[in-house]
MMTF fields as JSON, N, C-alpha, C and O atoms, coordinates in Angstrom:
{
  "mmtfVersion": "1.0.0",
  "mmtfProducer": "UNKNOWN",
  "numBonds": 483,
  "numAtoms": 484,
  "numGroups": 121,
  "numChains": 1,
  "numModels": 1,
  "chainsPerModel": [1],
  "groupsPerChain": [121],
  "chainIdList": ["A"],
  "bondAtomList": [4, 2, 8, 6, 12, 10, 16, 14, 20, 18, 24, 22, 28, 26, 32, 30, 36, 34, 40, 38, 44, 42, 48, 46, 52, 50, 56, 54, 60, 58, 64, 62, 68, 66, 72, 70, 76, 74, 80, 78, 84, 82, 88, 86, 92, 90, 96, 94, 100, 98, 104, 102, 108, 106, 112, 110, 116, 114, 120, 118, 124, 122, 128, 126, 132, 130, 136, 134, 140, 138, 144, 142, 148, 146, 152, 150, 156, 154, 160, 158, 164, 162, 168, 166, 172, 170, 176, 174, 180, 178, 184, 182, 188, 186, 192, 190, 196, 194, 200, 198, 204, 202, 208, 206, 212, 210, 216, 214, 220, 218, 224, 222, 228, 226, 232, 230, 236, 234, 240, 238, 244, 242, 248, 246, 252, 250, 256, 254, 260, 258, 264, 262, 268, 266, 272, 270, 276, 274, 280, 278, 284, 282, 288, 286, 292, 290, 296, 294, 300, 298, 304, 302, 308, 306, 312, 310, 316, 314, 320, 318, 324, 322, 328, 326, 332, 330, 336, 334, 340, 338, 344, 342, 348, 346, 352, 350, 356, 354, 360, 358, 364, 362, 368, 366, 372, 370, 376, 374, 380, 378, 384, 382, 388, 386, 392, 390, 396, 394, 400, 398, 404, 402, 408, 406, 412, 410, 416, 414, 420, 418, 424, 422, 428, 426, 432, 430, 436, 434, 440, 438, 444, 442, 448, 446, 452, 450, 456, 454, 460, 458, 464, 462, 468, 466, 472, 470, 476, 474, 480, 478],
  "bondOrderList": [1, 1, 1, 1, 1, 1, 1, 1, 1, 1, 1, 1, 1, 1, 1, 1, 1, 1, 1, 1, 1, 1, 1, 1, 1, 1, 1, 1, 1, 1, 1, 1, 1, 1, 1, 1, 1, 1, 1, 1, 1, 1, 1, 1, 1, 1, 1, 1, 1, 1, 1, 1, 1, 1, 1, 1, 1, 1, 1, 1, 1, 1, 1, 1, 1, 1, 1, 1, 1, 1, 1, 1, 1, 1, 1, 1, 1, 1, 1, 1, 1, 1, 1, 1, 1, 1, 1, 1, 1, 1, 1, 1, 1, 1, 1, 1, 1, 1, 1, 1, 1, 1, 1, 1, 1, 1, 1, 1, 1, 1, 1, 1, 1, 1, 1, 1, 1, 1, 1, 1],
  "groupList": [{"groupName": "MET", "atomNameList": ["N", "CA", "C", "O"], "elementList": ["N", "C", "C", "O"], "formalChargeList": [0, 0, 0, 0], "bondAtomList": [1, 0, 2, 1, 3, 2], "bondOrderList": [1, 1, 2], "singleLetterCode": "M", "chemCompType": "L-PEPTIDE LINKING"}, {"groupName": "PRO", "atomNameList": ["N", "CA", "C", "O"], "elementList": ["N", "C", "C", "O"], "formalChargeList": [0, 0, 0, 0], "bondAtomList": [1, 0, 2, 1, 3, 2], "bondOrderList": [1, 1, 2], "singleLetterCode": "P", "chemCompType": "L-PEPTIDE LINKING"}, {"groupName": "ILE", "atomNameList": ["N", "CA", "C", "O"], "elementList": ["N", "C", "C", "O"], "formalChargeList": [0, 0, 0, 0], "bondAtomList": [1, 0, 2, 1, 3, 2], "bondOrderList": [1, 1, 2], "singleLetterCode": "I", "chemCompType": "L-PEPTIDE LINKING"}, {"groupName": "LYS", "atomNameList": ["N", "CA", "C", "O"], "elementList": ["N", "C", "C", "O"], "formalChargeList": [0, 0, 0, 0], "bondAtomList": [1, 0, 2, 1, 3, 2], "bondOrderList": [1, 1, 2], "singleLetterCode": "K", "chemCompType": "L-PEPTIDE LINKING"}, {"groupName": "ARG", "atomNameList": ["N", "CA", "C", "O"], "elementList": ["N", "C", "C", "O"], "formalChargeList": [0, 0, 0, 0], "bondAtomList": [1, 0, 2, 1, 3, 2], "bondOrderList": [1, 1, 2], "singleLetterCode": "R", "chemCompType": "L-PEPTIDE LINKING"}, {"groupName": "TYR", "atomNameList": ["N", "CA", "C", "O"], "elementList": ["N", "C", "C", "O"], "formalChargeList": [0, 0, 0, 0], "bondAtomList": [1, 0, 2, 1, 3, 2], "bondOrderList": [1, 1, 2], "singleLetterCode": "Y", "chemCompType": "L-PEPTIDE LINKING"}, {"groupName": "GLU", "atomNameList": ["N", "CA", "C", "O"], "elementList": ["N", "C", "C", "O"], "formalChargeList": [0, 0, 0, 0], "bondAtomList": [1, 0, 2, 1, 3, 2], "bondOrderList": [1, 1, 2], "singleLetterCode": "E", "chemCompType": "L-PEPTIDE LINKING"}, {"groupName": "GLN", "atomNameList": ["N", "CA", "C", "O"], "elementList": ["N", "C", "C", "O"], "formalChargeList": [0, 0, 0, 0], "bondAtomList": [1, 0, 2, 1, 3, 2], "bondOrderList": [1, 1, 2], "singleLetterCode": "Q", "chemCompType": "L-PEPTIDE LINKING"}, {"groupName": "VAL", "atomNameList": ["N", "CA", "C", "O"], "elementList": ["N", "C", "C", "O"], "formalChargeList": [0, 0, 0, 0], "bondAtomList": [1, 0, 2, 1, 3, 2], "bondOrderList": [1, 1, 2], "singleLetterCode": "V", "chemCompType": "L-PEPTIDE LINKING"}, {"groupName": "THR", "atomNameList": ["N", "CA", "C", "O"], "elementList": ["N", "C", "C", "O"], "formalChargeList": [0, 0, 0, 0], "bondAtomList": [1, 0, 2, 1, 3, 2], "bondOrderList": [1, 1, 2], "singleLetterCode": "T", "chemCompType": "L-PEPTIDE LINKING"}, {"groupName": "LEU", "atomNameList": ["N", "CA", "C", "O"], "elementList": ["N", "C", "C", "O"], "formalChargeList": [0, 0, 0, 0], "bondAtomList": [1, 0, 2, 1, 3, 2], "bondOrderList": [1, 1, 2], "singleLetterCode": "L", "chemCompType": "L-PEPTIDE LINKING"}, {"groupName": "SER", "atomNameList": ["N", "CA", "C", "O"], "elementList": ["N", "C", "C", "O"], "formalChargeList": [0, 0, 0, 0], "bondAtomList": [1, 0, 2, 1, 3, 2], "bondOrderList": [1, 1, 2], "singleLetterCode": "S", "chemCompType": "L-PEPTIDE LINKING"}, {"groupName": "ALA", "atomNameList": ["N", "CA", "C", "O"], "elementList": ["N", "C", "C", "O"], "formalChargeList": [0, 0, 0, 0], "bondAtomList": [1, 0, 2, 1, 3, 2], "bondOrderList": [1, 1, 2], "singleLetterCode": "A", "chemCompType": "L-PEPTIDE LINKING"}, {"groupName": "ASN", "atomNameList": ["N", "CA", "C", "O"], "elementList": ["N", "C", "C", "O"], "formalChargeList": [0, 0, 0, 0], "bondAtomList": [1, 0, 2, 1, 3, 2], "bondOrderList": [1, 1, 2], "singleLetterCode": "N", "chemCompType": "L-PEPTIDE LINKING"}, {"groupName": "GLY", "atomNameList": ["N", "CA", "C", "O"], "elementList": ["N", "C", "C", "O"], "formalChargeList": [0, 0, 0, 0], "bondAtomList": [1, 0, 2, 1, 3, 2], "bondOrderList": [1, 1, 2], "singleLetterCode": "G", "chemCompType": "PEPTIDE LINKING"}, {"groupName": "CYS", "atomNameList": ["N", "CA", "C", "O"], "elementList": ["N", "C", "C", "O"], "formalChargeList": [0, 0, 0, 0], "bondAtomList": [1, 0, 2, 1, 3, 2], "bondOrderList": [1, 1, 2], "singleLetterCode": "C", "chemCompType": "L-PEPTIDE LINKING"}, {"groupName": "PHE", "atomNameList": ["N", "CA", "C", "O"], "elementList": ["N", "C", "C", "O"], "formalChargeList": [0, 0, 0, 0], "bondAtomList": [1, 0, 2, 1, 3, 2], "bondOrderList": [1, 1, 2], "singleLetterCode": "F", "chemCompType": "L-PEPTIDE LINKING"}, {"groupName": "TRP", "atomNameList": ["N", "CA", "C", "O"], "elementList": ["N", "C", "C", "O"], "formalChargeList": [0, 0, 0, 0], "bondAtomList": [1, 0, 2, 1, 3, 2], "bondOrderList": [1, 1, 2], "singleLetterCode": "W", "chemCompType": "L-PEPTIDE LINKING"}, {"groupName": "ASP", "atomNameList": ["N", "CA", "C", "O"], "elementList": ["N", "C", "C", "O"], "formalChargeList": [0, 0, 0, 0], "bondAtomList": [1, 0, 2, 1, 3, 2], "bondOrderList": [1, 1, 2], "singleLetterCode": "D", "chemCompType": "L-PEPTIDE LINKING"}, {"groupName": "HIS", "atomNameList": ["N", "CA", "C", "O"], "elementList": ["N", "C", "C", "O"], "formalChargeList": [0, 0, 0, 0], "bondAtomList": [1, 0, 2, 1, 3, 2], "bondOrderList": [1, 1, 2], "singleLetterCode": "H", "chemCompType": "L-PEPTIDE LINKING"}],
  "groupTypeList": [0, 1, 2, 3, 4, 5, 3, 1, 6, 7, 2, 8, 9, 9, 10, 4, 7, 2, 6, 8, 11, 8, 12, 13, 14, 3, 12, 9, 1, 7, 12, 15, 3, 6, 12, 6, 2, 9, 0, 7, 9, 16, 5, 10, 17, 4, 3, 6, 5, 14, 14, 10, 3, 0, 18, 7, 12, 3, 4, 10, 3, 6, 10, 6, 3, 6, 13, 14, 3, 10, 3, 4, 11, 6, 8, 11, 17, 18, 14, 3, 1, 10, 1, 12, 4, 4, 18, 14, 0, 16, 8, 18, 10, 9, 10, 12, 11, 4, 4, 4, 11, 18, 19, 10, 17, 14, 18, 11, 6, 7, 6, 2, 11, 11, 1, 6, 9, 11, 12, 1, 2],
  "groupIdList": [1, 2, 3, 4, 5, 6, 7, 8, 9, 10, 11, 12, 13, 14, 15, 16, 17, 18, 19, 20, 21, 22, 23, 24, 25, 26, 27, 28, 29, 30, 31, 32, 33, 34, 35, 36, 37, 38, 39, 40, 41, 42, 43, 44, 45, 46, 47, 48, 49, 50, 51, 52, 53, 54, 55, 56, 57, 58, 59, 60, 61, 62, 63, 64, 65, 66, 67, 68, 69, 70, 71, 72, 73, 74, 75, 76, 77, 78, 79, 80, 81, 82, 83, 84, 85, 86, 87, 88, 89, 90, 91, 92, 93, 94, 95, 96, 97, 98, 99, 100, 101, 102, 103, 104, 105, 106, 107, 108, 109, 110, 111, 112, 113, 114, 115, 116, 117, 118, 119, 120, 121],
  "secStructList": [7, 7, 7, 7, 7, 7, 7, 2, 2, 2, 2, 2, 2, 2, 2, 2, 2, 2, 2, 2, 2, 6, 6, 6, 6, 7, 7, 2, 2, 2, 2, 2, 2, 2, 6, 6, 7, 7, 2, 2, 2, 2, 2, 2, 2, 2, 2, 2, 2, 1, 1, 7, 7, 2, 2, 2, 2, 2, 2, 2, 2, 2, 2, 2, 2, 2, 2, 2, 2, 4, 4, 4, 7, 1, 5, 7, 6, 6, 1, 7, 5, 7, 7, 5, 7, 1, 1, 1, 7, 5, 7, 7, 7, 2, 2, 2, 2, 2, 2, 2, 2, 2, 2, 2, 6, 6, 7, 1, 1, 1, 7, 7, 7, 7, 2, 2, 2, 2, 1, 7, 7],
  "xCoordList": [179.516, 178.431, 179.69, 180.898, 178.48, 179.391, 178.584, 177.438, 179.405, 179.124, 177.867, 177.779, 177.101, 175.636, 175.906, 176.198, 175.856, 177.087, 174.979, 174.133, 174.872, 173.727, 173.784, 174.673, 172.419, 172.544, 172.007, 171.105, 172.76, 172.121, 170.747, 170.237, 169.994, 168.125, 167.978, 166.788, 168.658, 168.143, 168.749, 168.031, 169.944, 170.652, 169.669, 169.423, 168.996, 167.672, 166.533, 165.759, 166.395, 164.795, 164.851, 163.841, 166.372, 166.261, 166.821, 166.723, 167.45, 167.344, 165.995, 165.682, 165.17, 164.151, 162.888, 162.088, 163.303, 162.295, 162.598, 161.77, 164.114, 164.243, 164.116, 164.018, 164.146, 163.736, 161.771, 161.27, 161.303, 159.881, 159.678, 158.6, 160.516, 160.377, 160.616, 160.075, 161.863, 162.013, 161.205, 161.0, 160.429, 159.144, 158.282, 157.935, 157.581, 156.723, 157.094, 156.415, 158.177, 158.422, 159.192, 159.034, 160.089, 160.779, 162.135, 162.247, 163.146, 164.377, 165.316, 164.828, 166.41, 167.405, 168.251, 168.825, 168.217, 168.946, 167.864, 168.053, 166.9, 165.446, 165.369, 165.599, 165.16, 164.697, 166.155, 165.958, 167.507, 168.55, 168.587, 168.988, 168.27, 168.019, 166.931, 167.31, 165.796, 164.835, 165.556, 166.034, 165.863, 166.287, 167.812, 168.5, 168.095, 169.448, 170.51, 171.016, 170.645, 171.802, 172.812, 172.295, 173.418, 174.503, 174.348, 174.331, 174.226, 174.308, 175.215, 174.942, 176.616, 177.612, 177.309, 177.913, 176.369, 176.177, 175.388, 175.454, 174.469, 173.475, 173.42, 172.587, 174.614, 175.247, 175.971, 175.656, 177.115, 177.99, 176.579, 176.732, 175.783, 174.931, 174.379, 174.341, 173.828, 172.995, 174.245, 174.019, 175.152, 176.045, 176.536, 176.951, 176.644, 176.991, 175.661, 175.716, 174.453, 172.999, 172.104, 171.095, 171.724, 170.985, 170.075, 168.928, 170.26, 169.322, 168.842, 167.79, 169.456, 169.461, 167.944, 167.318, 167.845, 166.61, 167.136, 168.316, 166.061, 166.876, 167.511, 168.351, 166.778, 168.162, 169.482, 170.568, 169.306, 170.278, 171.811, 172.999, 171.102, 172.086, 172.769, 173.952, 171.928, 172.584, 173.519, 174.606, 172.997, 173.714, 175.379, 176.358, 175.545, 176.585, 177.038, 177.613, 177.179, 177.463, 178.421, 179.636, 177.755, 177.958, 179.382, 180.467, 179.142, 180.419, 181.275, 181.937, 181.348, 182.441, 183.21, 184.332, 182.078, 182.948, 184.047, 185.264, 182.927, 183.9, 185.417, 186.508, 185.151, 186.16, 187.017, 188.035, 187.028, 187.796, 188.497, 189.657, 187.931, 187.929, 189.319, 190.452, 189.078, 190.111, 190.703, 191.014, 191.267, 191.943, 193.174, 194.371, 192.789, 193.257, 193.665, 194.21, 193.251, 193.461, 195.086, 195.883, 195.403, 196.747, 197.397, 198.51, 196.702, 197.414, 197.802, 197.177, 198.288, 199.048, 197.895, 197.08, 198.39, 197.398, 198.161, 197.737, 198.936, 199.751, 199.668, 200.363, 198.797, 198.376, 199.276, 199.132, 200.557, 201.08, 201.141, 201.097, 201.24, 201.187, 202.309, 203.503, 201.469, 202.832, 203.119, 202.29, 204.521, 205.289, 204.038, 203.575, 203.735, 203.472, 204.371, 205.536, 203.35, 204.666, 204.275, 203.41, 204.523, 203.933, 202.519, 201.674, 202.283, 200.833, 199.862, 198.741, 200.043, 199.154, 198.416, 197.433, 199.693, 199.722, 200.476, 201.151, 200.355, 201.138, 201.904, 201.446, 203.079, 203.98, 204.64, 205.061, 204.843, 205.528, 206.578, 206.671, 208.013, 209.096, 210.062, 211.262, 209.415, 210.135, 211.153, 212.371, 210.655, 211.319, 212.576, 213.508, 212.472, 213.179, 214.435, 215.386, 214.193, 214.662, 215.671, 216.782, 215.285, 215.731, 217.031, 218.005, 217.159, 217.636, 218.688, 219.83, 218.477, 219.458, 220.024, 221.157, 220.128, 220.702, 221.716, 222.865, 221.321, 222.092, 223.422, 224.419, 222.595, 223.928, 224.876, 226.048, 224.669, 225.357, 226.036, 227.125, 225.972, 226.456, 226.956, 226.966, 227.424, 227.506, 226.827, 227.318, 225.699, 224.958, 224.564, 223.942, 225.05, 224.378, 224.546, 224.467, 224.743, 225.305, 226.809, 227.186, 227.667, 228.845, 229.882, 229.767, 230.609, 231.445, 232.22, 232.11, 232.887, 233.739, 234.527, 234.569, 236.2, 237.729, 238.425, 238.349, 239.057, 240.01, 241.504, 241.971, 241.87, 243.307, 244.094, 244.346, 244.332, 244.833, 244.527, 245.479, 243.05, 243.188, 243.427, 243.633, 243.468, 243.484, 245.145, 245.297, 246.091, 247.403, 248.432, 249.044, 248.763, 249.297, 251.206, 251.894, 251.238, 252.469, 253.618, 254.716],
  "yCoordList": [123.186, 122.754, 122.327, 122.097, 122.41, 121.549, 119.986, 119.539, 119.708, 118.022, 117.684, 118.239, 116.823, 116.37, 115.308, 114.321, 115.29, 113.781, 113.591, 114.424, 112.006, 111.86, 110.321, 109.488, 110.543, 109.979, 108.599, 108.439, 107.437, 105.886, 105.971, 105.491, 106.645, 106.202, 107.217, 107.354, 107.88, 108.921, 107.748, 107.205, 107.374, 106.821, 105.545, 105.188, 104.737, 103.843, 104.165, 103.357, 105.426, 105.701, 106.007, 105.913, 106.791, 106.806, 105.928, 106.375, 104.585, 103.437, 102.853, 102.58, 102.755, 102.694, 103.091, 102.487, 104.597, 105.595, 105.146, 105.038, 104.869, 104.475, 102.848, 102.537, 102.019, 100.937, 100.668, 99.579, 101.327, 101.692, 102.351, 102.073, 103.473, 104.225, 103.387, 103.532, 102.098, 101.106, 100.185, 99.66, 99.691, 98.833, 99.018, 98.141, 100.987, 101.077, 101.496, 102.336, 100.901, 101.302, 102.397, 102.751, 103.132, 104.016, 103.197, 102.063, 103.84, 103.454, 103.616, 104.476, 103.149, 103.508, 104.727, 105.251, 105.079, 106.841, 107.861, 108.969, 107.409, 108.636, 108.551, 109.655, 107.774, 107.698, 107.93, 108.575, 107.746, 108.274, 109.751, 110.368, 110.522, 111.821, 112.241, 113.129, 111.997, 112.514, 112.588, 113.688, 111.311, 111.418, 112.446, 112.649, 112.945, 113.767, 113.041, 113.412, 111.718, 111.554, 110.661, 110.994, 110.179, 109.889, 108.333, 107.733, 107.652, 106.093, 105.822, 105.356, 106.183, 105.835, 105.641, 104.881, 106.429, 106.598, 105.534, 104.813, 105.521, 104.441, 102.778, 101.933, 102.712, 101.367, 101.22, 100.34, 102.373, 102.387, 102.305, 101.283, 102.855, 102.583, 101.19, 100.467, 100.815, 99.356, 98.646, 98.137, 98.503, 97.526, 97.503, 96.408, 98.784, 98.51, 98.624, 97.954, 99.395, 99.106, 98.478, 99.063, 97.536, 96.772, 96.025, 96.464, 95.48, 94.56, 95.418, 94.998, 96.575, 96.392, 97.779, 98.433, 97.785, 98.087, 99.405, 99.68, 100.538, 101.227, 101.689, 102.58, 100.659, 100.678, 99.853, 100.103, 98.816, 98.031, 98.691, 98.367, 99.6, 100.458, 101.545, 101.884, 101.86, 103.218, 102.405, 102.854, 100.965, 100.413, 100.104, 99.999, 99.983, 99.359, 100.857, 100.596, 102.233, 103.45, 103.153, 103.25, 102.706, 103.354, 102.257, 102.608, 101.064, 99.788, 100.729, 101.399, 100.863, 101.076, 102.819, 103.297, 103.307, 104.606, 103.856, 103.996, 102.884, 102.296, 101.804, 102.291, 100.755, 100.428, 101.204, 100.608, 102.795, 103.424, 103.726, 103.348, 104.3, 104.61, 103.758, 104.207, 102.611, 101.271, 101.467, 102.626, 101.253, 101.144, 102.337, 102.063, 103.363, 104.379, 104.841, 105.842, 103.908, 103.736, 103.68, 103.379, 104.132, 104.383, 103.234, 103.475, 101.685, 100.54, 99.386, 99.595, 98.754, 97.706, 96.377, 96.219, 95.736, 94.414, 93.449, 92.698, 93.924, 93.432, 94.586, 94.668, 95.324, 96.528, 97.534, 98.263, 97.299, 98.448, 99.732, 99.539, 101.054, 102.046, 102.077, 101.777, 102.541, 102.569, 103.925, 104.626, 104.502, 105.531, 106.091, 105.427, 107.689, 108.215, 108.817, 109.175, 108.888, 109.77, 110.93, 111.254, 111.847, 113.264, 113.212, 114.014, 111.875, 112.142, 111.823, 111.701, 111.648, 110.89, 108.963, 108.356, 108.678, 107.239, 106.882, 107.691, 105.267, 104.611, 103.485, 102.917, 103.255, 102.517, 101.903, 102.471, 99.999, 99.314, 99.152, 98.527, 99.609, 99.655, 98.723, 98.933, 97.901, 96.823, 95.975, 96.151, 95.247, 94.959, 95.922, 95.333, 97.277, 97.976, 97.831, 97.054, 98.697, 98.968, 97.816, 98.175, 96.005, 95.163, 95.05, 94.972, 95.031, 95.279, 96.168, 95.71, 97.5, 98.348, 98.143, 98.448, 97.587, 97.248, 96.41, 96.596, 95.229, 93.916, 94.455, 94.397, 95.331, 96.042, 96.771, 96.533, 97.691, 98.551, 97.634, 98.154, 96.898, 95.952, 94.706, 93.75, 94.473, 93.46, 91.934, 90.994, 91.966, 91.027, 90.166, 89.11, 90.802, 89.961, 88.309, 87.775, 87.431, 86.505, 86.377, 85.726, 86.947, 87.564, 87.378, 88.29, 86.547, 86.529, 87.74, 88.35, 88.209, 88.863, 88.472, 87.621, 88.748, 87.783, 88.563, 89.792, 87.963, 88.482, 88.471, 87.714, 89.501, 89.786, 87.986, 87.245, 87.53, 86.41, 85.505, 84.755, 85.143, 83.542, 84.168, 83.263, 85.453, 86.113, 85.842, 85.76, 85.742, 86.28, 85.282, 85.667, 84.21, 82.858, 83.925, 84.812, 83.115, 84.198, 83.52, 83.988],
  "zCoordList": [-30.234, -29.593, -28.142, -28.087, -27.087, -25.783, -25.637, -25.594, -25.613, -25.37, -24.204, -23.108, -24.644, -23.779, -23.25, -23.926, -21.688, -20.858, -20.606, -20.281, -20.98, -20.875, -19.231, -19.052, -18.345, -17.612, -18.015, -18.837, -17.242, -17.659, -17.881, -18.893, -16.861, -17.075, -18.133, -18.416, -18.73, -20.142, -20.998, -21.838, -20.827, -22.212, -22.597, -23.749, -21.0, -21.32, -21.928, -22.442, -21.883, -22.394, -23.183, -23.88, -23.895, -25.059, -26.274, -27.417, -26.018, -26.103, -26.738, -27.897, -25.243, -25.672, -26.838, -27.554, -26.5, -27.705, -29.157, -30.061, -29.232, -30.537, -31.153, -32.34, -30.083, -30.837, -30.636, -30.916, -30.352, -30.67, -31.665, -32.19, -32.4, -33.654, -34.834, -35.93, -34.359, -35.627, -35.713, -36.807, -34.359, -34.075, -35.014, -35.806, -34.985, -35.683, -37.142, -37.733, -37.712, -39.472, -39.818, -40.986, -39.07, -39.228, -39.38, -38.915, -40.053, -40.23, -39.001, -38.267, -38.523, -37.619, -37.613, -36.659, -38.869, -38.965, -38.629, -38.128, -38.921, -38.811, -37.492, -36.997, -36.74, -35.29, -34.736, -33.706, -34.873, -34.191, -34.434, -33.447, -35.507, -35.647, -34.873, -34.11, -34.746, -33.776, -32.749, -32.47, -31.81, -30.311, -30.375, -29.375, -31.603, -31.515, -30.502, -29.442, -31.364, -31.062, -32.549, -33.615, -32.655, -33.977, -33.942, -32.867, -35.23, -35.167, -34.217, -33.11, -34.731, -33.77, -32.017, -31.26, -31.731, -30.274, -29.915, -28.92, -31.048, -30.301, -30.536, -30.211, -31.206, -31.389, -29.854, -29.053, -29.583, -28.797, -27.428, -26.759, -27.127, -25.951, -25.912, -24.917, -27.483, -27.538, -27.019, -25.921, -27.339, -26.776, -25.56, -25.179, -24.522, -23.362, -22.422, -21.391, -22.645, -22.151, -22.714, -22.32, -23.489, -24.693, -23.445, -23.365, -22.944, -22.401, -21.061, -20.579, -20.368, -18.881, -18.5, -19.334, -17.448, -16.856, -16.426, -16.645, -15.615, -15.454, -14.317, -14.19, -13.177, -11.926, -12.338, -11.815, -13.346, -13.607, -14.325, -14.345, -14.773, -15.862, -14.55, -14.493, -13.793, -12.712, -11.856, -11.49, -11.48, -10.452, -11.262, -10.524, -12.764, -13.393, -13.748, -14.804, -13.602, -13.39, -12.327, -12.501, -10.969, -9.767, -9.729, -9.265, -10.239, -9.999, -10.457, -9.664, -11.563, -12.564, -11.916, -12.084, -11.223, -10.361, -9.29, -9.164, -8.485, -7.239, -7.833, -7.537, -8.706, -9.586, -10.075, -10.428, -10.318, -10.592, -9.271, -9.109, -8.453, -7.511, -6.94, -7.114, -6.313, -5.921, -6.861, -6.583, -8.046, -8.984, -8.597, -8.688, -8.261, -7.96, -6.194, -5.729, -5.716, -4.084, -3.969, -4.858, -2.347, -2.578, -1.767, -1.299, -1.476, -0.539, -1.726, -2.765, -1.755, -2.468, -1.835, -0.926, -2.819, -2.581, -0.582, 0.296, -0.799, 0.903, 2.035, 3.048, 1.67, 2.526, 3.161, 4.141, 2.041, 2.345, 1.411, 0.196, 1.903, 1.323, -0.103, -0.099, -1.26, -2.712, -2.463, -1.883, -2.948, -2.758, -4.071, -4.999, -3.647, -5.234, -6.111, -5.939, -7.46, -8.301, -8.556, -7.742, -9.413, -9.966, -10.249, -9.851, -11.2, -11.897, -11.137, -11.631, -9.982, -8.868, -8.915, -8.49, -9.734, -9.88, -8.777, -8.141, -8.43, -7.306, -8.106, -9.098, -7.559, -8.069, -7.107, -6.099, -7.514, -6.444, -6.759, -7.815, -6.048, -6.782, -5.49, -5.315, -4.842, -3.954, -5.447, -5.408, -6.467, -7.296, -8.164, -8.712, -8.197, -8.662, -7.491, -7.575, -6.5, -5.182, -4.778, -4.388, -4.856, -4.998, -5.533, -4.784, -7.037, -8.12, -7.868, -7.848, -7.649, -7.301, -6.487, -6.86, -4.886, -3.832, -4.205, -3.807, -5.151, -5.721, -5.506, -4.786, -7.109, -8.071, -7.244, -7.534, -6.18, -5.5, -4.609, -4.368, -4.203, -2.821, -3.408, -2.632, -4.743, -5.158, -5.35, -5.974, -4.709, -4.201, -5.222, -5.114, -6.378, -7.885, -8.037, -6.931, -9.048, -9.307, -9.052, -8.078, -9.853, -10.257, -8.803, -7.985, -8.55, -7.032, -7.059, -8.122, -6.296, -6.014, -5.946, -5.057, -6.98, -6.322, -5.32, -5.325, -4.514, -3.441, -4.376, -5.227, -3.84, -4.478, -3.643, -4.594, -2.755, -2.161, -3.075, -3.292, -4.048, -4.895, -6.317, -7.127, -6.907, -8.002, -8.632, -9.851, -7.883, -7.736, -7.293, -6.297, -7.713, -7.032, -6.514, -7.02, -5.364, -4.722, -5.044, -4.744]
}
């Protein structure tokens, strides 16, 4: 059976329908069965959309979608573009590249001894 995706407006309507049924004396499992959702889905939706109106629920989903787009954006906080990885995510490599260059060029905390100072003549 394919998974049915509900829009925020449908979720709020279904939650209100179940609340009315429960207020009229039906048990919560029976009301959920009539609405064709599971108890787990009902409690999950109630937790997320509990006191929201339809327009508020729609706005919540729009903000979540926008937030996801911003998280996947190609620009870091300082405005510089981030290098892309194969999986589509972006990584800030400034610290890693700095450590690599320190290691390669000997700029780390250890001093490089010169041959004149190491052996007395």
